[in-house]
N, C-alpha and C positions, 0 to 999 in steps of 0.2 A: 054543709050537711056533715062532712067529714070531721070538723072541729066538734060539732055538738055530739057526733057518735063518739068521738074520743074521750069528752067529759063523761057521758054515760057510762063507757066502758070503765073508767076510772073508778066512778062511784060504786059500780057493780063489783069491781075488785075489791076496794075497800070494805064493802059490805061482807063479802064472801071471806077475805081475810079476818075480819073481826069476829066471824063465829067460831074461831079456834078456841078461845077461851071457854066459852059455855059447853062445846061439844067435847072437851077434853075432861071436864069435869064429871062425864058420864062413863068415862073408859077406865075400868078398874084392872090395868095392866101394867107392867114396868114400863116407865118412862121410854127406855131405849128401845123396847119392844113396840111401843106405840109409834115413836118417830120412825123407826125403820119400816114397818108395814105401810105407814101412811105414805112414806116417801116411795116405796115400791110401787104403790098404787098411782101416785102422782107421776113418777117418771114413766109409768107404761102410758098414761094419758098423754103426757107431752110428747113422747117418742112416737106415739100414734099420730099426734097432729103435725109434728115437725119430721116428716118422714126422713128428708134428706138433710141429716144433721150429723156432725162430726166433732170430735175433740181433738184440740190441738194441746199437746202436753208442754205448753210453756210453762214458765215458773209462776205467771201471774194467774193462770187457769187453774193449776193445780192448788196453788194456795188458796185462791178464791173457792173452788169446790170443797176442801176441807174447812175452810171457815163457814161455809154454808153448812155443812155438815154440823159444825159446832154449835151455831147459832140455833139450829132447829131442835136438836138434842137438849140443850141447856134451857131453851124456852118452854120445851114441854116439861121437863124435870121441875122447873122454876114454878110452873102453873100447878104443878102437884104439892109443892112445898110452902107456896105463898098464895095470897090473893090473886085473881085474875088482873086486877087493876095494877097491883104492884108489879106483876110479871111483864105486862106489856108496856106499861109507862117507862119501867127502868131499862125495859130492852130499848126504847126510844131514846135513851141517853147517847146513843151512838154519834150524834154530832159531835160530843167531846172529843170521842176517840178519832173522828174523822178528822176534826181540826188539828189535833195533835200529830196524828199519822201524816197528814199533808205536808206539814213541816219538815218531817223526817224522810218520808218516801218520794212525796211529789214535788219537794221543795218549793212549795206555795207560801206566799206570804199571808200571815194570819195577822189581822189588825185589831185595833183596840175593841171595835164592836164585836168581833168574833171572840174575844176573850171574855167581854162581859156577858155575853150569852152563854159561854162554856160555865162562867162562874155562877150564872142563875141556875143552869141545869145541875150544877154540882149542889146548890143549896136545896133544889127539890130532891135530890138523892139523899142529903142529910136528912131531911124530913121524913123520908120513907123510912129510914132506919131507926129514927126516934119513934115512929108508929109501929115498929114491928118488935112487940114485948116478947114473944116467944122464939126460943132459939131456932126452931125449925123455920120460921118465917124469915129470920135474919139469913139462914141458909139459902132460902128460896130468892131472897132479894140479891144477894151475891150472884148466885146462878144467873138471874136476869140481867145484871150488869155485865158479866162476863159475855153473855149472849149478845148484849149491846155491843161490845168491843169486837166480837166475831163478826157482827153485821158490818161494823166499820170497816174491818179487813176486807170482807166480801165485796164492798162498794169500792174500796181503793183499787182492789184487783181488778173490778169490772172498768175501771177509769183506764188502768194499765194495759187490760187486754185489747188485741187487735181483732178478736173474733166476736161473733153476736154473742150477748151477755146470756142468751137462754142456753147455750152450750155448757156454760160453767154451773149454771141452776140444775140442767139435767143431770150433769155428771155429779153435783152434789148430793142429788136425791138418790142416785145409784150407790154412793158411798154410804148414805145413811142406810139405805137398805141391806148392804152388806153388814155393815157395823152390827146391826140389830139381829143378825141370823142367831147368834148363840142364844138371845132371849125369846125366840119364838116357841121354846119348848114347853113353856108353861101353859096351864089351861086358860081358855079365854071364853067368857060366856056370849052367847049370841047378841045380846044387847051391845057389849062392848065392840065386838066384831062390826057391827052395823054402823056404829058412830066412827070408827077408824076408817072404815070404806067412804063414809060421807066425807071425813077430812081429807083423805087422799084424793077423792075423785073432784070434789068441788072446792073445798077450802083452800088446796093448794093447787091441783091439777087445771081445774077449769079457770081459776082466778088468774093463774100466769098467763094464759091465753088470752083473757081479756085484756091483762096489763101490758103485754108485748104488743098487742094491735093497738091500744090506746096511745102509747109513746109516740107514735108516727104522727098523730094529729093535734097534740096539744102542746102548749108552752112548757118550758122547763119549770116554771113557777107552778103551774097547774098539776103538772106531774109530781111534783114534791108535796103541794099543800093539801091536795085531794085525798090521798091516802091517808092524811091525819085523821080522817074520819075513823081509820081502824082503831085507834087507841081510845077514842071517844065512846064508840060504840061497844068495843068488847065487854068492859064492865057492867053496860047498860044490859046487855044479853044476860050476863050471869046475875045480875041483881034481880031481873025480871023472872027468870027460869029457874034459878038456884037459889035464890034469897041470900047472896053474899053482896052485903051493902058497904061500900066504901064510906070511911068515916071522914070527918072534917080535915084532918091532917094528910090523909091520902089526896082528897080532893084539892087542897092548896099545893101539895108537892106536884101533883100532876098538871095543876094550871100552870104553874111555873115552867115546868118542863115543856109543856106543849106550845105556851105563848113565846117560849124562846126559840123554839124550832120554827114556827110560824114567822117570827122576826128575823132570824137568819135567813130563811128561804127568801123573804121579801127584799133583804138587802143583797143578797146574793144575785138575785133575778129582777131587780128593779126595771131594768131596760126591757125585760120581756113583759113585765107586768104593764109598763107604760104603753107598748106597741101592740098588746092583745085586746 
């Protein structure tokens, strides 16, 4: 029952995360202000749930929290500059950077299969850039890729940290909330405010509670593969409720990136897959 509950919680997490693209389309505010207020609300939710939480000022925790801040802000900014499909799928190029950082930071061996995966993801990235005919879209794509790099740094720091991962996540949300303070002075309409509250409360706050609960009961493979639902569902919600339809090049680039991530996850966790 615990395993089934863990799978269900992961699916709920992925669905909640995937709503970010469509909800952000209806918020007409500065991206840093959106990120700040969303994280302030999410941080409050997480602190209310994890009452006895502390933060250790280790190098891994500090850098991890700053990386989380960077990936959140740049992901929202990229959503405002390019399509939702480009923003989420290019952010999911993070395995490239995880692979490269693992060599330098973790001193891990990266084999031929890993480099093949990285190469395929890189080809997917190139397809996205050829698909971006407007300079604003190219700028958004670059922001999404940098967001993916920040996500990789965040993941590496979580591996290096000796404290619970949720501590770094909460600290990252607090930093984002502080960074957003100078941008809160502009006027915001009631509709935008409503969607920001939903983003902070549900898309980030509650979703991370489900995610941290799920991790206890699922295999490593399941924990990596099921959240892949997020980049699959994200552009679907935007297409259905906003009318932003991915073209063929986007679909091909996205398929290359996601299939490579799935393949890498299987190779890294083959033993977990065989025993689960």
